N, C-alpha and C positions, 0 to 999 in steps of 0.2 A: 395528532395529522396522520402517523402512522398508523392507525389504525383505520384509518378511515381511507387510506390509501388501499390499505390490506380487502378491505369491507368492499372497494371499488374494484378490484380483480377477483375476488371470488364472491362476491354478494353473500357474507355472513361473515361473521363476526371470529376475527382471529383467534389461534387457538395458540396459547404461549410455547409448544412443540414449534410450530411455524415459522415464528419470532426466531428462533435458535437455530432453525433450520438451514436460514440463509448465511449466518453468518459460518457456519461452517462451508460452505462452501467456495470460498476467499484462495485466492491461492497466493504466493509469495513467488514459487520457481526457483527457491536455492537449496541447492543438493544436500541432502542429509548429513549429519554425523554420526557416526558410530561411537562415540563415546557414551557410556551408561553415567545417566544421574536420573534423578529425579526429581517434583518441581516442589514446593514446600507450597501449606495452603494462606500463607498471609499475601496478602493485598499490597502489603509496602514493601516487604523485604522477601530478600528470597538469596539462601546458600546452596553449596555444593555437597551432595551428600559425600564426595569424595576431597581428600585434599585439594586444598589449590595447586599445592608446588606439583601433585606429582599431575593434575589435569593438565597445567600449563604444560609440564615435560611431555605430554601426550602430542597436546597440537604441536610443538618443537619438529617434534622425530617425522610425524608427518606431513606438515607442510611446507616447513622451512625451505627444502632442498629445491621444492615446484615456484615459489613464489613471495620469490625476493624482492622487499619494498624498503625505501629512504628509511634508514632508523629517527624518526622524530618525537620524542617523549615529550611535548607539548600542546597545552590546548588549543583545538582548533577554535576560529577567531570569528568571528561573525562578517562576512564579507563587508565594508563600505558602502557597495550600493544597495543592501539592503535594508530594512530592517525588521523588528519582530513585534507583534503585538498577540494581545487578548481576550477573546471574545469569552463573554461566560454563556454556560449554555446549563440548562436543567437535564437532567433525569429524575426517572422513579425513586431513585437514591439521593436526591439533592441539587445542587448547584458544583460543577468544574468547570474549570476551567481551558478552553483551547486554544493553544499558540497558533498562529498563522505569522508567515516569511512573507513578506511584500519587498515587491522591485516595481521601478518605472516613477512615472508621475502620477502620486495618490488621486489627482484628480481628472486622470484619464478615465471617460466615460465607458472605453473596450478594456474587460476583466477576463483577465484568464486564470480561470483556478484547476490548479494541477494537484493531484490526489494519490498517496504513494500505496503502495502494496502493503499486505499484512504485518510485517515485521519491521518495516522501511519508516522514514520519515520525510519530509517536505525540503531538508535539504538535497535528497537524491537530485531538484531540480535542479539546483545552480545553475548548471551549465546551459540549458535550457531558458531558465529566467533572464540571465544575461543577455542570449540571443534576441529573447521575446521582450523585453523591456522597452524597444525602442518604438513598439506598437500598441503596445498591454501593459495594461499595469497590470502585475504577473502576481496571483497571492498563490504560497504554499504551506497549507496548513500541515500540521503534527496529530494525528488522528487521535482523539483520546487514549490514553493508554499509551503511548507512544512519545519520542519529541521532549519538547518543555511542555506538552501537555499534563494535564493531571492524572491519573490511576483512577478508575472507578474503585470504588468500595463492594459492587456487586459486580464479580466476574463476568457472569451470565448477563450483562448487560452489553459486551462486547458483542456489536452485532449489526447488520445493516440499518434496523428500524433506528436505535441513537445515533449511525453516524451520518443519518440521511437528516434526523432532527437537526445533530450539530450542524451538518452544514446549511440548511434554510435558516438558521441562527446569524450564521458567518456573512452570509448573501445581504440578510438584513442589516447587518452591522456596515457591510461596505457602501448599500444604501444606492446599491443599482436592480436594474430591472431586467436587464440580458447579460449571460455572462457563458463564455466558451470553455471547454471543460476538457482534460486533458486527465485519464485515468489508466494509471498502470495496475492491475489486477485486480486486488480488492476498493482502488479505486477507481475503475471501470464499474464494479459491481455497485457503489454508491453511486456513478453516475447513471446506471440505467434506470435505477429507480426514483431515484431525482426528476431523470428526463419525462418518464411515464406518467407523470402527476400533470393534471388539466393545470394550464399558465405555467407551468414551468419554463423557467430563469433559463434555460439550457437550447440554445441557438444551435450550434456545432461543438461536437466531441469526438475525440478519439479515446477508441477503449484498444488499450496497451497489451494482447495478446492475455483477452480475456472473453469472454462469453456466455451465456446462461447455464452452459454445458462444461463442467469441468471432468477432465477426467481422471478415473478412480486412481490412477497409479501416481499422478500429484497429488491429491488428498493423502496418500499412504502417506509419501513424503516429506508433506508437510506434518503430520503427525509425530512423526521419527524425528523432529529438531526442533519443534518451536517454543516457547517457555522451556526451553530445558537452560537453568543458572550459571551459566559458565562463569569464573572469575576468571583473569588475567595475572599475571605478578607485572606484564611491562604492554603497553599501548601494540607494542610493535606482534607479540603474540595476538594481539584480538585481533590486528587486519590480517595477519597468515588467516584464521580462522576465517572471517569474513569473507577475505578474497576469495578462498577455495571453497566457500557454499555458493557462491555468486559468481561460478566461472560459468554458467550457463548465460548468464547478463552479455559477454561479449570478448574477444580480446582487448585488452587494453594497458597503456604503459604501469611501471610500477606507480609515475607518478600519478597519473587519473584513478587508481586504484585507491591512493591511499586519501585524494580530493573524497571520491566518493562513500570512501565505506571509513575515513576516521569519525565522523561526526554521529556514527553510529555505537561511540565508546563512551560512554563516561566515568570519571572518576570518583570511585564509592572508598573511599578511606587511600590507603595506600595503594588499593585495585582498581583494576578495571573491569566493566561490565558493561553488556548488551543495554541498550537504551528504552526498552520497553517493557511494560509491564509484564511476568513471564503467565500473569494469570491470562489471558487473554488466550493461552494453550484451553482453556478448562470448558469451553464450551464445544471443543474436540471430541471431550472427553462422551459428553450426550447424544455424539452424530447416533443414528438409525439409519436401515435403508429406508423406510418410509419418510425420517424426517429428510433424508436425499433427493429421493424421490420428489417429494414436495416443494423443497425448495428449486428443484430445478425448473416446475412446472410453473411456482412464479416469476422466477428468474424470466423465463420464455412470453410468461402474458406481460409482465411488462414493458420488456425487450419490444416486441410489438405493437405497445401502443404511443412508441417515443416518435415524436414528431419534429423530430430534429436531424440534420446533417450528421451522418454518421461515416468517422473509417474505422475497419478494424483492422488493426498491424498484429499480426502475426511472427511470433519467429517459428525459421522454417523448422527448425528443429523443436521447440517445444510439445512437452508432455502434459499440459496441463489445458492446453486450445488444441484442437484438432481440424486438420484440414476441411474435413467435414460438416464438423458442427459453424467456420465461419464458412461455408455454403449456404448452408441452412439457414444464416442470418442474413445472409442479402437474399436470399428466396421470401425470407420471414417478413421483412421491414425492406420496403421499394427503396427509403433513403440511405439506404446504406452501401459503403465500397468497400472494400479491402487490396492487402497488400501484403506479401512476405519481406519477410528480410533475413537474406541468407548469412548461415553460417552462427546464427544466434539460437538457443533455446530461449526459455520464458527466464525470465522478459528482456527485452531490447532493455538498452539503459537512455537512450535517449543521450548521450552524453558525447555521439561521432559529431564531428559536423554532417555527413551525409544523413543522419538520420533527426538532428534538428533541423535541419531542412525540409524533410518530408514533411517536419509537424507545421513549419513555416508558410510552407505551398499550398496545407491544405486550410491552414484559420485563413489562409490569405484570398481562397475561393471565393 
């Protein structure tokens, strides 16, 4: 299915390097950490190359004074208003399970799918899902390699073609013909390619701080931190780390930070680790200038082919999505409109009442 999409966009058989290049243009917008670590080559486990106690000590010294949070060393519990399900998806390496979290009436034909950024997970949308579930059946997947979903044996499959295929499978499972889409960063890129296809199920979509052109400074920053296999003695230490690198998302209360980033830490023995497969970073190592150019060309072609209402939301201080790119998006697809959120970088978290109201208004129009 993805190969047919690429053939339609370019009129020729897609090359393997093209598939990888789109994955390399994903953004998640978190600030980089300067702790020196190296990733292991295994796809199931990873450990830091510096002693665990030493890595935690550095994080404490750098972050503790700036990001006080409630100390709560307990497991995160699923909200009683939501439920978690799994759908079986296929890749060239075999079958894998993708988790998705559901809110609202399961018989509601109006479905909103919310898809997260590169190193995030479906729990990012807990606040918005609660606010939208009176109108929608809200579906928040954990993209493969993240959260409760399986990890892929072949890390080079972590890319847009696989993610789009998984979302098609998910929509088939939901049994609906039309969906609305909210995509943050990588989730927006997935939405662009899904919405560009003939007979796409997407009728309206919000692209949260992402577009066909990703600024090089953001890509470099992502490469500096994605996949670093850090471990933490206490959950609080991990929260301090996540709060620091998520600072561009906005100013939140300590409790909001804890609820937003808490699910991103999972227990591994006596320590805490990040929820995603460190090997999602491996496609970054394959990036070349030619691949980046080809990826941008593909994404522009896909964006121009979208026949759905689009709202592009940009954090006014974003280093990933430029104001010029937003202007180009509005010019190159007439169904696009845009707005900026002041005082926020990449990417707006949509956990404040003002931002949630923005989404409600658009999807009600």
